[in-house]
DSSP file (Angstrom, degrees, kcal/mol; ACC not computed):
  #  RESIDUE AA STRUCTURE BP1 BP2  ACC     N-H-->O    O-->H-N    N-H-->O    O-->H-N    TCO  KAPPA ALPHA  PHI   PSI    X-CA   Y-CA   Z-CA
    1    1 A M              0   0    0      0, 0.0     2,-0.2     0, 0.0     0, 0.0   0.000 360.0 360.0 360.0 133.8   27.2  -45.9  -55.4
    2    2 A T        -     0   0    0      1,-0.1     2,-0.2     2,-0.0     0, 0.0  -0.551 360.0-109.0 -88.6 153.7   25.7  -48.3  -52.8
    3    3 A S        -     0   0    0     -2,-0.2     4,-0.3     1,-0.1    -1,-0.1  -0.480  10.5-142.8 -78.8 149.4   24.5  -51.8  -53.6
    4    4 A L  S  > S+     0   0    0      1,-0.2     4,-2.0    -2,-0.2     3,-0.4   0.640  85.4  86.7 -83.2 -15.6   20.8  -52.6  -53.7
    5    5 A L  H  > S+     0   0    0      1,-0.3     4,-1.7     2,-0.2    -1,-0.2   0.895  85.6  50.4 -57.2 -44.1   21.4  -56.0  -52.2
    6    6 A P  H  4 S+     0   0    0      0, 0.0    -1,-0.3     0, 0.0    -2,-0.1   0.881 110.9  51.3 -60.6 -33.1   21.3  -54.9  -48.6
    7    7 A A  H  4 S+     0   0    0     -3,-0.4    -2,-0.2    -4,-0.3    -3,-0.1   0.864 116.0  40.2 -69.5 -34.6   18.0  -53.1  -49.3
    8    8 A L  H >< S+     0   0    0     -4,-2.0     3,-2.7    -3,-0.1    -1,-0.2   0.630  85.1 123.2 -87.8 -14.0   16.5  -56.3  -50.9
    9    9 A S  T 3< S+     0   0    0     -4,-1.7     3,-0.1     1,-0.3    -4,-0.0  -0.258  87.5   0.7 -56.6 122.2   18.0  -58.6  -48.3
   10   10 A G  T 3  S+     0   0    0      1,-0.3    -1,-0.3    32,-0.1     2,-0.1   0.396  91.5 147.6  83.3  -3.6   15.2  -60.6  -46.7
   11   11 A A    <   +     0   0    0     -3,-2.7    -1,-0.3     1,-0.1     3,-0.1  -0.429  20.8 175.1 -65.6 136.5   12.4  -59.0  -48.8
   12   12 A N        +     0   0    0      1,-0.3     2,-0.4    -2,-0.1    -1,-0.1   0.414  66.0  42.2-120.0  -2.4    9.6  -61.4  -49.5
   13   13 A T        -     0   0    0      2,-0.0     2,-0.6    25,-0.0    -1,-0.3  -0.993  60.7-158.9-143.3 135.2    7.3  -59.0  -51.3
   14   14 A I    >   -     0   0    0     -2,-0.4     3,-0.8    -3,-0.1    24,-0.1  -0.969  27.6-129.8-115.9 116.3    8.0  -56.3  -53.9
   15   15 A Y  T 3  S+     0   0    0     -2,-0.6    -2,-0.0     1,-0.2     0, 0.0  -0.298  82.4  36.6 -64.8 141.2    5.2  -53.7  -54.1
   16   16 A G  T >   +     0   0    0      1,-0.3     3,-2.5     7,-0.0    -1,-0.2   0.521  64.8 166.4 101.9   8.0    3.7  -52.8  -57.4
   17   17 A A  T <  S+     0   0    0     -3,-0.8    -1,-0.3     1,-0.3    14,-0.2  -0.364  77.7   8.5 -59.0 127.0    3.6  -56.1  -59.3
   18   18 A G  T 3  S+     0   0    0     12,-0.5     9,-3.0     1,-0.3    13,-0.3   0.324 101.1 130.0  86.9  -7.0    1.4  -55.6  -62.3
   19   19 A M  E <   -A   26   0A   0     -3,-2.5     2,-0.3     7,-0.2    -1,-0.3  -0.576  32.2-178.9 -87.4 143.7    1.1  -51.9  -61.8
   20   20 A L  E >>> +A   25   0A   0      5,-3.2     5,-2.1    -2,-0.3     3,-0.7  -0.887  63.4  27.1-127.5 161.9    1.7  -49.3  -64.4
   21   21 A E  G >45S-     0   0    0     -2,-0.3     3,-1.7     1,-0.3    -1,-0.2   0.911 135.7 -52.6  52.7  51.1    1.5  -45.5  -64.2
   22   22 A L  G 345S-     0   0    0      1,-0.3    -1,-0.3    -3,-0.2    -6,-0.0   0.820 109.8 -50.2  55.8  34.4    2.3  -45.3  -60.5
   23   23 A G  G <45S+     0   0    0     -3,-0.7    -1,-0.3     2,-0.3    -2,-0.2   0.489 114.3 112.8  87.2   2.7   -0.4  -47.8  -59.7
   24   24 A M  T <<5S+     0   0    0     -3,-1.7     2,-0.4    -4,-0.6    -3,-0.2   0.715  81.3  38.0 -78.4 -19.4   -3.1  -46.0  -61.6
   25   25 A T  E   <S-A   20   0A   0     -5,-2.1    -5,-3.2     2,-0.0     2,-0.4  -0.971  70.4-155.8-131.8 145.1   -3.3  -48.9  -64.1
   26   26 A F  E     -A   19   0A   0     -2,-0.4     2,-0.4    -7,-0.2    -7,-0.2  -0.969   7.0-168.4-122.9 139.1   -3.0  -52.6  -63.6
   27   27 A S     >  -     0   0    0     -9,-3.0     4,-2.1    -2,-0.4     5,-0.1  -0.989  19.7-155.9-129.6 125.2   -1.9  -55.1  -66.3
   28   28 A F  H  > S+     0   0    0     -2,-0.4     4,-2.1     2,-0.2     5,-0.1   0.895 102.2  53.1 -62.1 -38.7   -2.2  -58.9  -66.0
   29   29 A E  H  > S+     0   0    0      1,-0.2     4,-2.2     2,-0.2    -1,-0.2   0.913 108.6  48.5 -62.7 -42.3    0.6  -59.1  -68.6
   30   30 A Q  H  > S+     0   0    0    -12,-0.2     4,-3.3     1,-0.2   -12,-0.5   0.869 108.3  55.6 -65.5 -35.0    2.8  -56.8  -66.4
   31   31 A L  H  X S+     0   0    0     -4,-2.1     4,-2.6   -13,-0.3    -2,-0.2   0.915 107.6  48.6 -62.0 -43.6    1.9  -59.0  -63.4
   32   32 A I  H  X S+     0   0    0     -4,-2.1     4,-1.7     2,-0.2    -2,-0.2   0.922 114.7  44.9 -62.1 -45.0    3.2  -62.1  -65.3
   33   33 A I  H  X S+     0   0    0     -4,-2.2     4,-2.0     2,-0.2    -2,-0.2   0.936 114.2  48.4 -65.4 -47.1    6.4  -60.3  -66.2
   34   34 A D  H  X S+     0   0    0     -4,-3.3     4,-3.2     1,-0.2     5,-0.2   0.882 107.7  56.0 -61.3 -38.9    6.9  -58.8  -62.8
   35   35 A N  H  X S+     0   0    0     -4,-2.6     4,-2.6    -5,-0.2    -1,-0.2   0.903 106.7  50.3 -60.8 -40.5    6.3  -62.2  -61.2
   36   36 A D  H  X S+     0   0    0     -4,-1.7     4,-2.1     2,-0.2    -1,-0.2   0.927 113.4  45.5 -61.6 -44.3    9.1  -63.7  -63.4
   37   37 A I  H  X S+     0   0    0     -4,-2.0     4,-2.4     2,-0.2    -2,-0.2   0.933 113.9  47.8 -66.3 -46.1   11.5  -60.9  -62.3
   38   38 A I  H  X S+     0   0    0     -4,-3.2     4,-2.7     1,-0.2     5,-0.2   0.916 111.9  50.6 -60.7 -44.1   10.5  -61.2  -58.6
   39   39 A T  H  X S+     0   0    0     -4,-2.6     4,-2.3    -5,-0.2    -1,-0.2   0.898 110.7  49.5 -61.9 -40.1   10.9  -65.0  -58.7
   40   40 A M  H  X S+     0   0    0     -4,-2.1     4,-2.6     2,-0.2    -2,-0.2   0.904 110.9  49.2 -66.3 -40.6   14.4  -64.6  -60.3
   41   41 A V  H  X S+     0   0    0     -4,-2.4     4,-1.9     2,-0.2    -2,-0.2   0.937 112.7  47.1 -63.1 -46.4   15.5  -62.1  -57.7
   42   42 A K  H  X S+     0   0    0     -4,-2.7     4,-0.8     1,-0.2    -2,-0.2   0.896 112.8  49.8 -62.9 -39.4   14.3  -64.3  -54.8
   43   43 A K  H >X S+     0   0    0     -4,-2.3     3,-0.8     1,-0.2     4,-0.6   0.909 109.4  51.4 -65.2 -42.1   16.0  -67.3  -56.5
   44   44 A A  H >< S+     0   0    0     -4,-2.6     3,-1.0     1,-0.2    -1,-0.2   0.852 103.8  58.3 -62.7 -34.4   19.3  -65.3  -56.8
   45   45 A M  H 3< S+     0   0    0     -4,-1.9    -1,-0.2     1,-0.2    -2,-0.2   0.732  97.0  62.7 -69.3 -21.0   19.1  -64.4  -53.2
   46   46 A E  H << S-     0   0    0     -3,-0.8    -1,-0.2    -4,-0.8    -2,-0.2   0.743 108.5-131.0 -71.7 -23.1   19.1  -68.1  -52.3
   47   47 A G    <<  -     0   0    0     -3,-1.0    -1,-0.2    -4,-0.6    -2,-0.1  -0.201  13.9 -88.1  93.1 170.3   22.6  -68.4  -53.9
   48   48 A V        -     0   0    0     -3,-0.1     2,-0.0    -2,-0.1    -4,-0.0  -0.964  39.2-108.7-121.6 134.2   24.0  -70.9  -56.4
   49   49 A P        -     0   0    0      0, 0.0     2,-0.6     0, 0.0    -2,-0.0  -0.365  29.9-149.3 -61.6 139.1   25.6  -74.2  -55.6
   50   50 A V        +     0   0    0      4,-0.1     2,-0.3     5,-0.0     3,-0.0  -0.942  41.2 120.5-116.4 113.0   29.4  -74.1  -56.1
   51   51 A N  S  > S-     0   0    0     -2,-0.6     4,-2.4     1,-0.0     5,-0.2  -0.891  76.9 -78.5-154.6-178.7   30.9  -77.4  -57.1
   52   52 A E  T  4>S+     0   0    0     -2,-0.3     5,-2.2     1,-0.2     6,-0.3   0.871 127.8  48.7 -59.6 -36.8   33.0  -78.8  -60.0
   53   53 A E  T >45S+     0   0    0      2,-0.2     3,-1.2     3,-0.2    -1,-0.2   0.959 114.4  42.3 -68.7 -50.3   29.8  -79.2  -62.1
   54   54 A T  T 345S+     0   0    0      1,-0.3    -2,-0.2     2,-0.1    -1,-0.2   0.776 113.8  52.9 -71.5 -24.0   28.5  -75.7  -61.6
   55   55 A L  T 3<5S-     0   0    0     -4,-2.4    -1,-0.3     4,-0.0    -2,-0.2   0.525 106.3-133.6 -82.2  -5.5   32.0  -74.2  -62.0
   56   56 A A  T <>5 +     0   0    0     -3,-1.2     4,-2.7    -4,-0.3     5,-0.2   0.872  43.7 163.9  56.4  42.4   32.2  -76.1  -65.3
   57   57 A V  H  ><S+     0   0    0     -5,-2.2     4,-2.1     1,-0.2     5,-0.1   0.920  73.6  45.6 -56.9 -47.7   35.7  -77.4  -64.4
   58   58 A E  H  > S+     0   0    0     -6,-0.3     4,-2.4     1,-0.2    -1,-0.2   0.885 112.3  51.4 -65.8 -37.7   35.6  -80.1  -67.1
   59   59 A A  H  > S+     0   0    0      2,-0.2     4,-3.3     1,-0.2     5,-0.5   0.908 108.8  51.0 -65.0 -40.9   34.2  -77.7  -69.7
   60   60 A I  H  X S+     0   0    0     -4,-2.7     4,-2.2     1,-0.2    -2,-0.2   0.920 111.5  48.1 -61.7 -42.7   37.0  -75.2  -69.0
   61   61 A K  H  < S+     0   0    0     -4,-2.1    -2,-0.2    -5,-0.2    -1,-0.2   0.917 117.8  41.5 -62.7 -43.1   39.6  -78.0  -69.4
   62   62 A A  H  < S+     0   0    0     -4,-2.4    -2,-0.2    -5,-0.1    -1,-0.2   0.891 125.8  31.3 -73.8 -40.5   38.0  -79.2  -72.7
   63   63 A I  H  < S-     0   0    0     -4,-3.3    -3,-0.2    -5,-0.2    -2,-0.2   0.865 104.2-130.4 -88.8 -39.9   37.3  -75.8  -74.2
   64   64 A G    ><  -     0   0    0     -4,-2.2     3,-1.6    -5,-0.5    -3,-0.1   0.168  31.4 -63.8  97.3 142.9   40.1  -73.7  -72.8
   65   65 A V  T 3  S+     0   0    0      1,-0.2     3,-0.1    -4,-0.1    -5,-0.0  -0.311 119.8  23.8 -60.2 137.1   40.2  -70.4  -71.1
   66   66 A G  T 3  S+     0   0    0      1,-0.3    -1,-0.2    -2,-0.0     2,-0.1   0.407  99.0 110.1  89.0  -2.1   39.0  -67.5  -73.2
   67   67 A N  S <  S-     0   0    0     -3,-1.6     2,-0.5    -7,-0.1    -1,-0.3  -0.384  79.9 -71.6-100.3-177.8   37.0  -69.6  -75.6
   68   68 A D        +     0   0    0      1,-0.2    -1,-0.1    -2,-0.1    -3,-0.0  -0.624  46.6 163.4 -84.8 117.5   33.2  -69.8  -76.2
   69   69 A F    >   +     0   0    0     -2,-0.5     3,-1.2     2,-0.1     6,-0.3   0.525  55.7  89.6-103.6 -10.5   31.3  -71.6  -73.4
   70   70 A I  T 3  S+     0   0    0      1,-0.3    -1,-0.1     5,-0.1     6,-0.1   0.887  92.5  41.5 -59.4 -42.9   27.8  -70.3  -74.3
   71   71 A G  T 3  S+     0   0    0      4,-0.1    -1,-0.3     5,-0.0    -2,-0.1   0.488  88.1 114.7 -85.3  -2.0   27.0  -73.2  -76.6
   72   72 A H  S X> S-     0   0    0     -3,-1.2     4,-1.5     1,-0.1     3,-1.2  -0.457  73.6-125.6 -71.1 139.2   28.5  -75.9  -74.4
   73   73 A P  H 3> S+     0   0    0      0, 0.0     4,-2.3     0, 0.0     5,-0.2   0.835 108.7  59.0 -53.8 -35.8   26.0  -78.5  -73.0
   74   74 A S  H 3> S+     0   0    0      1,-0.2     4,-1.4     2,-0.2   -18,-0.1   0.836 102.4  53.8 -65.4 -30.5   27.1  -77.8  -69.4
   75   75 A T  H <> S+     0   0    0     -3,-1.2     4,-0.7    -6,-0.3     3,-0.2   0.937 111.6  44.0 -66.5 -45.8   26.2  -74.1  -69.8
   76   76 A M  H  < S+     0   0    0     -4,-1.5     3,-0.3     1,-0.2     4,-0.3   0.842 110.8  55.5 -68.4 -33.1   22.7  -75.0  -70.9
   77   77 A E  H  < S+     0   0    0     -4,-2.3    -1,-0.2     1,-0.2     3,-0.2   0.820 118.3  33.5 -67.0 -30.6   22.4  -77.7  -68.2
   78   78 A N  H >< S+     0   0    0     -4,-1.4     3,-1.8    -3,-0.2    -1,-0.2   0.388  87.1 101.3-106.5   1.6   23.2  -75.2  -65.5
   79   79 A I  T 3< S+     0   0    0     -4,-0.7     4,-0.4    -3,-0.3    -1,-0.1   0.805  82.0  51.9 -61.6 -29.4   21.6  -72.0  -66.9
   80   80 A D  T 3  S+     0   0    0     -4,-0.3    -1,-0.3    -3,-0.2    -2,-0.1   0.436  82.3  93.3 -88.9   2.3   18.5  -72.3  -64.7
   81   81 A L  S <  S+     0   0    0     -3,-1.8    -1,-0.2     1,-0.2    -2,-0.1   0.938  90.0  41.1 -61.5 -46.8   20.4  -72.6  -61.5
   82   82 A P  S    S-     0   0    0      0, 0.0     2,-0.3     0, 0.0    -1,-0.2   0.836 138.1 -21.9 -72.1 -27.5   20.3  -68.9  -60.7
   83   83 A S        -     0   0    0     -4,-0.4   -43,-0.1   -40,-0.1   -42,-0.0  -0.964  48.9-143.2-170.3 163.2   16.7  -68.6  -61.8
   84   84 A D        -     0   0    0     -2,-0.3    -4,-0.1   -48,-0.1    -3,-0.0  -0.647  24.2-160.9-137.8  77.3   14.2  -70.3  -64.0
   85   85 A P        -     0   0    0      0, 0.0     5,-0.1     0, 0.0    -2,-0.1  -0.279   9.3-160.8 -64.9 146.0   12.0  -67.7  -65.7
   86   86 A K  S    S+     0   0    0    -54,-0.2   -53,-0.1   -53,-0.1     3,-0.0   0.679  88.2  18.9 -97.3 -22.9    8.7  -68.9  -67.1
   87   87 A V  S    S+     0   0    0    -55,-0.1     2,-0.5   -54,-0.1    20,-0.1   0.679 101.6  87.2-121.0 -30.4    8.1  -66.0  -69.6
   88   88 A I  S    S-     0   0    0    -55,-0.1     2,-0.3    19,-0.1    15,-0.0  -0.629  77.3-132.2 -75.2 124.0   11.4  -64.3  -70.2
   89   89 A S        -     0   0    0     -2,-0.5    -3,-0.1    13,-0.1    -1,-0.1  -0.606  26.9-178.8 -83.2 133.8   13.1  -66.2  -73.0
   90   90 A R        +     0   0    0     -2,-0.3    -1,-0.1    -5,-0.1     3,-0.1   0.167  39.8 133.3-109.9  15.0   16.7  -67.2  -72.7
   91   91 A D        -     0   0    0      1,-0.1     2,-0.0     2,-0.1    -2,-0.0  -0.285  66.5-101.8 -64.1 149.4   16.9  -68.8  -76.2
   92   92 A M     >  -     0   0    0      1,-0.1     4,-2.9     4,-0.0     5,-0.2  -0.377  41.2-104.4 -63.9 153.9   19.8  -68.0  -78.4
   93   93 A L  H  > S+     0   0    0      1,-0.2     4,-2.7     2,-0.2     5,-0.2   0.894 120.7  48.6 -52.3 -48.4   18.9  -65.4  -81.0
   94   94 A G  H  > S+     0   0    0      1,-0.2     4,-2.4     2,-0.2    -1,-0.2   0.909 113.4  46.8 -60.7 -42.9   18.6  -67.9  -83.8
   95   95 A D  H  > S+     0   0    0      2,-0.2     4,-1.6     1,-0.2    -1,-0.2   0.893 112.2  50.7 -65.6 -39.7   16.5  -70.3  -81.8
   96   96 A W  H  <>S+     0   0    0     -4,-2.9     5,-2.5     2,-0.2     6,-0.4   0.912 111.3  48.2 -63.6 -43.1   14.2  -67.4  -80.7
   97   97 A E  H ><5S+     0   0    0     -4,-2.7     3,-1.5    -5,-0.2    -2,-0.2   0.905 110.4  51.0 -64.7 -41.7   13.8  -66.3  -84.3
   98   98 A K  H 3<5S+     0   0    0     -4,-2.4    -1,-0.2     1,-0.3    -2,-0.2   0.813 105.5  57.7 -64.8 -29.2   13.0  -69.9  -85.5
   99   99 A A  T 3<5S-     0   0    0     -4,-1.6    -1,-0.3    -5,-0.2    -2,-0.2   0.403 133.9 -87.3 -83.3   3.7   10.4  -70.1  -82.7
  100  100 A G  T < 5 -     0   0    0     -3,-1.5    -3,-0.2     1,-0.1    -2,-0.1   0.499  50.5 -97.1 108.0   5.3    8.6  -67.1  -84.1
  101  101 A K      < -     0   0    0     -5,-2.5     2,-0.4     1,-0.2    -4,-0.1   0.878  53.9-170.6  53.6  44.3   10.4  -64.1  -82.4
  102  102 A K        -     0   0    0     -6,-0.4    -1,-0.2    -3,-0.1   -13,-0.1  -0.525  12.9-138.4 -70.9 122.9    7.7  -63.8  -79.7
  103  103 A D     >  -     0   0    0     -2,-0.4     4,-2.4     1,-0.1     5,-0.2  -0.313  23.8-103.3 -78.0 167.6    8.2  -60.7  -77.7
  104  104 A L  H  > S+     0   0    0      1,-0.2     4,-2.5     2,-0.2     5,-0.2   0.872 119.2  52.1 -60.6 -42.3    7.9  -60.6  -73.9
  105  105 A A  H  > S+     0   0    0      2,-0.2     4,-2.3     1,-0.2    -1,-0.2   0.891 110.8  48.1 -64.3 -39.2    4.5  -58.8  -73.9
  106  106 A T  H  > S+     0   0    0      2,-0.2     4,-2.2     1,-0.2    -2,-0.2   0.923 111.8  49.3 -66.9 -44.1    3.0  -61.4  -76.3
  107  107 A A  H  X S+     0   0    0     -4,-2.4     4,-1.5     1,-0.2    -2,-0.2   0.912 113.2  47.5 -61.3 -42.2    4.4  -64.3  -74.3
  108  108 A A  H  X S+     0   0    0     -4,-2.5     4,-2.3     1,-0.2    -1,-0.2   0.898 109.5  53.4 -65.7 -40.4    2.9  -62.8  -71.1
  109  109 A H  H  X S+     0   0    0     -4,-2.3     4,-2.6     1,-0.2     5,-0.2   0.898 105.2  54.0 -63.1 -39.6   -0.4  -62.2  -72.8
  110  110 A E  H  X S+     0   0    0     -4,-2.2     4,-2.2     1,-0.2    -1,-0.2   0.888 109.1  48.8 -61.3 -39.1   -0.6  -65.9  -73.9
  111  111 A I  H  X S+     0   0    0     -4,-1.5     4,-2.9     2,-0.2    -2,-0.2   0.920 110.5  51.1 -66.0 -43.2   -0.1  -66.9  -70.2
  112  112 A V  H  X S+     0   0    0     -4,-2.3     4,-2.9     2,-0.2     5,-0.2   0.938 110.7  48.2 -58.7 -48.0   -2.8  -64.5  -69.1
  113  113 A V  H  X S+     0   0    0     -4,-2.6     4,-2.0     1,-0.2    -1,-0.2   0.918 112.9  48.8 -59.7 -44.5   -5.3  -65.9  -71.7
  114  114 A D  H  X S+     0   0    0     -4,-2.2     4,-2.9    -5,-0.2     5,-0.4   0.928 113.0  46.7 -62.4 -45.3   -4.4  -69.5  -70.6
  115  115 A V  H  X S+     0   0    0     -4,-2.9     4,-2.4     1,-0.2    -2,-0.2   0.938 113.0  48.4 -64.2 -46.4   -4.9  -68.7  -66.9
  116  116 A L  H  < S+     0   0    0     -4,-2.9    -1,-0.2    -5,-0.2    -2,-0.2   0.852 119.3  40.5 -62.6 -32.9   -8.2  -66.8  -67.4
  117  117 A K  H  < S+     0   0    0     -4,-2.0    -2,-0.2    -5,-0.2    -1,-0.2   0.869 130.3  21.4 -81.5 -38.8   -9.5  -69.7  -69.6
  118  118 A N  H  < S+     0   0    0     -4,-2.9    -3,-0.2    -5,-0.2    -2,-0.2   0.598  84.2 115.2-114.6 -14.1   -8.2  -72.7  -67.6
  119  119 A H     <  -     0   0    0     -4,-2.4     2,-0.5    -5,-0.4    -4,-0.0  -0.374  46.2-158.3 -66.6 135.2   -7.5  -71.8  -64.0
  120  120 A V        -     0   0    0     -2,-0.1     2,-0.6     2,-0.0    -1,-0.1  -0.967  10.0-140.6-116.1 122.4   -9.7  -73.6  -61.5
  121  121 A V        -     0   0    0     -2,-0.5    -2,-0.0     1,-0.0     0, 0.0  -0.714  19.3-138.1 -82.4 120.5  -10.0  -72.0  -58.1
  122  122 A L        -     0   0    0     -2,-0.6    -1,-0.0     1,-0.1     2,-0.0  -0.576  23.6-109.9 -78.3 139.6  -10.1  -74.7  -55.4
  123  123 A P        -     0   0    0      0, 0.0    -1,-0.1     0, 0.0     3,-0.1  -0.337  35.5-101.0 -66.9 151.3  -12.6  -74.3  -52.7
  124  124 A I        -     0   0    0      1,-0.1     5,-0.1     2,-0.1     0, 0.0  -0.566  47.5-101.6 -69.6 131.0  -11.4  -73.5  -49.2
  125  125 A P     >  -     0   0    0      0, 0.0     4,-2.7     0, 0.0     3,-0.3  -0.261  29.8-119.9 -55.6 142.8  -11.4  -76.6  -47.1
  126  126 A A  H  > S+     0   0    0      1,-0.2     4,-2.4     2,-0.2     5,-0.2   0.856 111.1  51.6 -56.0 -42.1  -14.4  -76.7  -44.8
  127  127 A D  H  > S+     0   0    0      1,-0.2     4,-1.7     2,-0.2    -1,-0.2   0.898 112.8  45.2 -65.1 -38.9  -12.3  -76.8  -41.6
  128  128 A R  H  > S+     0   0    0     -3,-0.3     4,-2.3     2,-0.2    -2,-0.2   0.903 111.8  52.1 -69.4 -40.8  -10.2  -73.8  -42.6
  129  129 A L  H  X S+     0   0    0     -4,-2.7     4,-2.4     1,-0.2    -2,-0.2   0.899 107.6  52.9 -61.1 -41.2  -13.3  -71.9  -43.7
  130  130 A K  H  X S+     0   0    0     -4,-2.4     4,-1.7     1,-0.2    -1,-0.2   0.905 109.6  48.4 -61.1 -42.7  -14.9  -72.6  -40.3
  131  131 A E  H  X S+     0   0    0     -4,-1.7     4,-1.8     2,-0.2    -1,-0.2   0.886 110.7  51.1 -65.0 -38.8  -11.8  -71.2  -38.6
  132  132 A M  H  X S+     0   0    0     -4,-2.3     4,-2.3     1,-0.2    -2,-0.2   0.902 107.8  52.6 -64.7 -40.7  -11.9  -68.1  -40.8
  133  133 A E  H  X S+     0   0    0     -4,-2.4     4,-2.6     1,-0.2    -1,-0.2   0.853 106.1  54.4 -64.3 -34.6  -15.5  -67.5  -40.0
  134  134 A K  H  X S+     0   0    0     -4,-1.7     4,-2.4     2,-0.2    -1,-0.2   0.907 108.3  49.0 -63.4 -42.5  -14.7  -67.6  -36.3
  135  135 A V  H  X S+     0   0    0     -4,-1.8     4,-2.3     2,-0.2    -2,-0.2   0.931 112.9  47.0 -63.7 -45.5  -12.1  -64.9  -36.8
  136  136 A V  H  X S+     0   0    0     -4,-2.3     4,-2.8     1,-0.2    -2,-0.2   0.917 112.0  50.2 -63.2 -43.7  -14.5  -62.7  -38.7
  137  137 A K  H  X S+     0   0    0     -4,-2.6     4,-2.4     1,-0.2    -1,-0.2   0.907 110.4  49.9 -61.0 -42.6  -17.3  -63.2  -36.1
  138  138 A K  H  X S+     0   0    0     -4,-2.4     4,-2.2     2,-0.2    -1,-0.2   0.909 112.7  47.2 -62.9 -42.5  -14.9  -62.3  -33.3
  139  139 A A  H  X S+     0   0    0     -4,-2.3     4,-2.5     2,-0.2    -2,-0.2   0.907 111.3  51.0 -66.0 -41.4  -13.8  -59.2  -35.2
  140  140 A D  H  X S+     0   0    0     -4,-2.8     4,-2.5     2,-0.2    -2,-0.2   0.906 111.1  48.3 -61.5 -42.5  -17.4  -58.2  -35.9
  141  141 A E  H  X S+     0   0    0     -4,-2.4     4,-1.5     2,-0.2    -1,-0.2   0.907 111.7  49.2 -65.3 -41.9  -18.4  -58.7  -32.2
  142  142 A A  H  <>S+     0   0    0     -4,-2.2     5,-2.5     2,-0.2     4,-0.5   0.906 112.2  49.2 -63.3 -41.5  -15.4  -56.6  -31.1
  143  143 A F  H ><5S+     0   0    0     -4,-2.5     3,-1.2     1,-0.2    -2,-0.2   0.919 108.5  52.7 -63.7 -43.6  -16.4  -53.9  -33.6
  144  144 A A  H 3<5S+     0   0    0     -4,-2.5    -1,-0.2     1,-0.3    -2,-0.2   0.813 108.2  51.1 -62.9 -30.4  -20.0  -53.9  -32.5
  145  145 A K  T 3<5S-     0   0    0     -4,-1.5    -1,-0.3    -5,-0.2    -2,-0.2   0.555 117.4-114.8 -82.4  -8.3  -18.8  -53.4  -28.8
  146  146 A G  T < 5       0   0    0     -3,-1.2    -3,-0.2    -4,-0.5    -2,-0.1   0.673 360.0 360.0  84.2  15.7  -16.7  -50.4  -30.0
  147  147 A A      <       0   0    0     -5,-2.5    -4,-0.2    -6,-0.2    -5,-0.1   0.451 360.0 360.0 -81.9 360.0  -13.4  -52.1  -29.1
């Protein structure tokens, strides 16, 4: 079996974010989830720093090989190094249950509602808009000439 990493190497866009049913349906919630996944893949492709802290050298010495590192503070301090999801929960089961056991679709929906309610679209700066209008005008003129 071949690795997917060479296929993803250098990718900066993954087609289909937010799409369901082969693109026949679009979901804002799926877009939020896909964005988290895409961001994590891109972050993983950047690599992870390797040093005494990220290798948890002191934790290994203190806890001992073969023991539980999941609850150790150094694990939680470094957990976001490979990626930092905004909607996918990395809480321990008990913590997730205490927080209300919110599933991924519900968490994504809450973000969608917040964005639709609170997002403010900033106007395009006048100088940039003027340059964009020049490009459109040039294209329109070329089209009118049949070029």
